[in-house]
KOLMAR-291237 format. One record per residue: residue number from 1; x negated, y negated, z negated of N, C-alpha, C, CB in turn. Coordinates in nm, 2 decimals, always signed. Atoms other than C-alpha are relative to their C-alpha. Glycine has a CB too. Example, Ala and Ser with C-alpha at 12.3 -4.5 7.8 and 13.67 -1.06 7.14 Angstrom:
KOLMAR-291237
 seq   n_c1   n_c2   n_c3  ca_c1  ca_c2  ca_c3   c_c1   c_c2   c_c3  cb_c1  cb_c2  cb_c3
   1  -0.09  +0.12  +0.00  -1.23  +0.45  -0.78  -0.09  -0.12  +0.00  +0.10  +0.00  -0.12
   2  +0.09  +0.11  +0.00  -1.37  +0.11  -0.71  +0.08  -0.11  -0.08  -0.04  -0.05  +0.14
***
This chain:
KOLMAR-291237
 seq   n_c1   n_c2   n_c3  ca_c1  ca_c2  ca_c3   c_c1   c_c2   c_c3  cb_c1  cb_c2  cb_c3
   1  +0.06  +0.11  +0.07  +2.16  +0.82  +1.72  +0.09  -0.13  +0.01  -0.14  -0.03  +0.04
   2  -0.08  +0.12  +0.00  +2.35  +0.50  +1.62  -0.09  -0.12  -0.01  +0.10  +0.00  -0.12
   3  +0.07  +0.13  -0.01  +2.25  +0.14  +1.66  +0.03  -0.08  -0.13  +0.03  -0.08  +0.13
   4  -0.01  +0.08  +0.12  +2.19  -0.09  +1.36  -0.05  -0.14  +0.03  -0.06  +0.06  -0.13
   5  +0.05  +0.14  -0.01  +2.15  -0.47  +1.36  -0.03  -0.06  -0.13  +0.10  -0.09  +0.08
   6  +0.05  +0.06  +0.13  +1.95  -0.64  +1.09  -0.03  -0.15  +0.02  -0.13  +0.07  -0.05
   7  +0.03  +0.14  +0.00  +1.90  -1.00  +1.01  -0.12  -0.03  -0.09  +0.11  -0.09  -0.04
   8  +0.12  +0.03  +0.08  +1.56  -1.14  +0.90  -0.06  -0.13  +0.05  -0.11  +0.11  +0.01
   9  +0.08  +0.12  -0.04  +1.34  -1.45  +0.91  -0.08  +0.03  +0.13  -0.10  -0.06  -0.11
  10  +0.09  -0.01  -0.11  +1.15  -1.51  +1.23  -0.14  +0.05  -0.03  -0.01  -0.13  +0.07
  11  +0.13  -0.04  +0.04  +0.83  -1.46  +1.05  -0.01  +0.15  -0.04  -0.05  -0.08  -0.13
  12  -0.01  -0.14  +0.04  +0.94  -1.12  +0.91  +0.01  +0.09  +0.13  +0.12  +0.02  -0.09
  13  -0.02  -0.07  -0.13  +1.05  -1.01  +1.26  -0.13  +0.01  +0.07  +0.11  -0.07  +0.09
  14  +0.13  +0.01  -0.06  +0.71  -1.12  +1.40  -0.09  +0.10  -0.06  -0.05  -0.13  +0.00
  15  +0.09  -0.09  +0.07  +0.53  -0.92  +1.13  +0.04  +0.14  +0.03  +0.01  -0.03  -0.15
  16  -0.04  -0.14  -0.02  +0.74  -0.61  +1.19  -0.05  +0.04  +0.14  +0.15  +0.00  +0.00
  17  +0.05  -0.04  -0.14  +0.66  -0.62  +1.57  -0.15  +0.02  +0.00  +0.04  -0.11  +0.10
  18  +0.14  -0.01  +0.00  +0.29  -0.68  +1.49  -0.04  +0.14  -0.07  -0.06  -0.12  -0.08
  19  +0.04  -0.12  +0.07  +0.27  -0.39  +1.24  +0.03  +0.12  +0.08  +0.07  +0.01  -0.14
  20  -0.05  -0.11  -0.08  +0.47  -0.16  +1.47  -0.11  +0.02  +0.12  +0.14  -0.03  +0.06
  21  +0.10  +0.00  -0.11  +0.22  -0.25  +1.76  -0.13  +0.06  -0.05  -0.02  -0.14  +0.06
  22  +0.13  -0.05  +0.06  -0.08  -0.19  +1.54  +0.00  +0.15  -0.03  -0.03  -0.09  -0.12
  23  -0.01  -0.14  +0.04  +0.04  +0.15  +1.43  +0.05  +0.09  +0.12  +0.09  +0.02  -0.11
  24  -0.04  -0.07  -0.11  +0.15  +0.25  +1.78  +0.14  +0.06  -0.01  -0.09  +0.11  +0.03
  25  -0.14  -0.05  +0.02  +0.52  +0.29  +1.70  +0.10  -0.11  +0.03  +0.02  +0.05  -0.15
  26  -0.11  +0.10  -0.03  +0.85  +0.10  +1.75  +0.05  -0.05  -0.14  +0.11  +0.06  +0.08
  27  -0.05  +0.05  +0.12  +1.01  -0.12  +1.49  +0.11  +0.09  -0.06  +0.05  -0.15  +0.02
  28  -0.11  -0.09  +0.04  +1.31  +0.12  +1.48  -0.06  +0.12  -0.07  +0.08  +0.04  +0.12
  29  +0.06  -0.12  +0.07  +1.08  +0.42  +1.40  -0.07  -0.04  -0.13  -0.11  +0.06  +0.10
  30  +0.06  +0.05  +0.13  +0.89  +0.22  +1.14  +0.10  -0.02  -0.11  -0.08  -0.13  +0.03
  31  -0.11  +0.03  +0.10  +1.21  +0.11  +0.97  +0.05  +0.14  -0.05  +0.12  -0.08  +0.07
  32  -0.05  -0.14  +0.04  +1.33  +0.48  +0.97  -0.09  +0.06  -0.10  +0.02  +0.09  +0.12
  33  +0.10  -0.06  +0.09  +1.01  +0.60  +0.81  +0.00  -0.07  -0.14  -0.14  -0.02  +0.06
  34  +0.00  +0.07  +0.13  +1.02  +0.33  +0.54  +0.12  +0.04  -0.08  +0.00  -0.16  +0.02
  35  -0.12  -0.04  +0.07  +1.38  +0.41  +0.45  -0.01  +0.14  -0.05  +0.12  -0.01  +0.09
  36  +0.02  -0.14  +0.04  +1.30  +0.79  +0.44  -0.09  +0.01  -0.12  -0.05  +0.08  +0.11
  37  +0.10  +0.00  +0.11  +1.00  +0.72  +0.21  +0.06  -0.05  -0.12  -0.13  -0.08  +0.04
  38  -0.07  +0.05  +0.12  +1.21  +0.51  -0.02  +0.11  +0.08  -0.06  +0.05  -0.14  +0.03
  39  -0.11  -0.09  +0.04  +1.49  +0.75  -0.03  -0.04  +0.13  -0.06  +0.09  +0.03  +0.13
  40  +0.05  -0.12  +0.04  +1.28  +1.05  -0.09  -0.15  -0.01  -0.05  +0.01  +0.11  +0.10
  41  +0.14  +0.02  +0.05  +0.97  +0.96  -0.30  -0.08  +0.14  +0.00  -0.01  -0.06  -0.14
  42  +0.08  -0.13  +0.00  +0.68  +1.22  -0.28  +0.02  +0.07  -0.13  -0.15  -0.04  +0.03
  43  +0.00  -0.09  +0.12  +0.71  +1.51  -0.52  -0.14  -0.02  -0.07  +0.03  +0.15  +0.04
  44  +0.13  +0.01  +0.07  +0.45  +1.48  -0.79  -0.05  -0.14  -0.02  -0.10  +0.09  +0.06
  45  +0.05  +0.14  +0.01  +0.41  +1.11  -0.75  +0.04  -0.05  -0.14  +0.07  -0.09  +0.11
  46  -0.02  +0.04  +0.13  +0.37  +0.95  -1.08  +0.08  -0.13  -0.01  -0.13  -0.02  -0.07
  47  -0.08  +0.13  +0.02  +0.61  +0.68  -1.21  -0.09  -0.09  -0.08  +0.14  +0.03  -0.07
  48  +0.08  +0.10  +0.08  +0.42  +0.37  -1.32  +0.09  -0.06  -0.11  -0.05  -0.11  +0.10
  49  -0.07  +0.06  +0.12  +0.53  +0.24  -1.66  -0.01  -0.15  +0.01  -0.06  +0.05  -0.13
  50  +0.00  +0.15  -0.01  +0.60  -0.13  -1.72  -0.13  -0.06  -0.03  +0.11  -0.05  -0.09
  51  +0.13  +0.06  +0.03  +0.26  -0.19  -1.87  -0.10  +0.01  +0.12  -0.06  +0.06  -0.13
  52  +0.08  -0.02  -0.12  +0.08  -0.05  -1.57  +0.04  -0.09  +0.11  +0.00  +0.15  +0.05
  53  -0.05  +0.09  -0.10  +0.30  -0.24  -1.33  -0.04  -0.14  -0.02  +0.15  +0.01  +0.01
  54  +0.04  +0.14  +0.04  +0.23  -0.56  -1.52  -0.15  -0.02  +0.02  +0.04  -0.03  -0.15
  55  +0.15  +0.01  -0.01  -0.15  -0.50  -1.52  -0.05  +0.01  +0.14  -0.06  +0.11  -0.08
  56  +0.05  -0.02  -0.14  -0.17  -0.41  -1.15  -0.03  -0.13  +0.07  +0.09  +0.08  +0.08
  57  +0.03  +0.12  -0.07  -0.34  -0.68  -0.94  -0.06  -0.11  -0.09  +0.12  -0.05  +0.07
  58  +0.05  +0.11  +0.09  -0.48  -0.87  -1.24  -0.15  -0.04  +0.03  +0.01  +0.04  -0.14
  59  +0.14  +0.03  -0.03  -0.84  -0.85  -1.12  -0.03  +0.02  +0.15  -0.09  +0.09  -0.08
  60  +0.03  -0.02  -0.14  -1.00  -0.88  -0.78  -0.13  +0.08  +0.00  -0.02  -0.15  +0.07
  61  +0.12  -0.09  -0.01  -1.25  -0.61  -0.68  -0.11  -0.08  +0.09  +0.04  +0.14  +0.07
  62  +0.11  +0.06  -0.08  -1.59  -0.72  -0.54  +0.01  +0.03  +0.15  -0.14  +0.04  -0.06
  63  -0.01  -0.02  -0.14  -1.59  -0.77  -0.17  -0.12  +0.10  +0.05  -0.01  -0.13  +0.08
  64  +0.10  -0.09  -0.07  -1.78  -0.50  +0.04  -0.04  +0.12  -0.08  -0.13  -0.08  +0.01
  65  +0.02  -0.12  +0.08  -1.76  -0.23  -0.23  +0.13  +0.08  +0.00  -0.05  -0.03  -0.14
  66  -0.12  -0.09  +0.01  -1.53  +0.07  -0.23  +0.03  +0.02  -0.14  -0.02  +0.13  +0.07
  67  -0.04  -0.03  +0.14  -1.34  +0.18  -0.54  -0.10  +0.10  -0.05  +0.14  +0.05  +0.00
  68  +0.09  -0.10  +0.04  -1.57  +0.48  -0.55  -0.14  -0.06  -0.04  -0.02  +0.11  +0.11
  69  +0.13  +0.06  +0.04  -1.89  +0.26  -0.55  +0.01  -0.08  -0.13  -0.04  -0.10  +0.11
  70  -0.02  +0.08  +0.13  -1.75  +0.04  -0.83  +0.00  +0.10  -0.11  +0.14  -0.08  +0.00
  71  +0.00  -0.10  +0.10  -1.68  +0.35  -1.03  -0.14  +0.06  -0.03  +0.10  +0.11  +0.03
  72  +0.14  -0.05  +0.02  -2.03  +0.49  -0.97  -0.08  -0.10  -0.07  -0.06  +0.04  +0.14
  73  +0.08  +0.10  +0.06  -2.19  +0.16  -1.06  +0.04  -0.01  -0.15  +0.02  -0.13  +0.07
  74  -0.05  +0.01  +0.13  -1.98  +0.14  -1.38  -0.05  +0.12  -0.09  +0.15  -0.01  -0.01
  75  +0.05  -0.12  +0.08  -2.07  +0.50  -1.49  -0.15  -0.01  -0.02  +0.03  +0.13  +0.07
  76  +0.14  +0.01  +0.02  -2.44  +0.44  -1.42  -0.04  -0.10  -0.10  -0.06  -0.04  +0.14
  77  +0.02  +0.11  +0.10  -2.43  +0.12  -1.62  +0.03  +0.06  -0.14  +0.08  -0.12  +0.03
  78  -0.04  -0.05  +0.13  -2.24  +0.29  -1.91  -0.10  +0.09  -0.06  +0.13  +0.07  +0.02
  79  +0.09  -0.11  +0.05  -2.49  +0.58  -1.94  -0.14  -0.04  +0.02  +0.03  +0.13  +0.07
  80  +0.14  +0.05  -0.02  -2.80  +0.37  -1.87  -0.08  +0.07  +0.10  -0.07  +0.01  -0.14
  81  +0.07  -0.07  -0.11  -2.89  +0.54  -1.55  -0.03  -0.09  +0.11  +0.07  +0.12  +0.05
  82  +0.04  +0.08  -0.11  -3.05  +0.40  -1.24  +0.02  +0.08  +0.13  -0.15  -0.04  -0.01
  83  -0.01  -0.07  -0.13  -3.00  +0.48  -0.87  -0.13  +0.04  +0.05  +0.07  -0.10  +0.10
***
C-alpha cells in the first residue's frame, strides 16, 4: 500500500474525521471506498437525466414522515380512502 497526501480546508478535514468515527472506519478507508464507488458505479443504477437532476431537492418533505408514509397518504387521498 502506498501513502497519499491530500490538501483540504480544516472544516473538511474535521468533517472527514467525524464521519469516519461515526461509521467506525478510518479516513483512509473511507476515502478508498468513495473512490471505488465513483470509479465503478453500481450495475443497473439509473442515470438521472438533466430534468430530474434539476428538479431534485425542489421540495421539502414533511418532518416526521417517511417517504413510504407520504406515498401512502397521497394514494389514500387520490382514491378517496381513509385509514
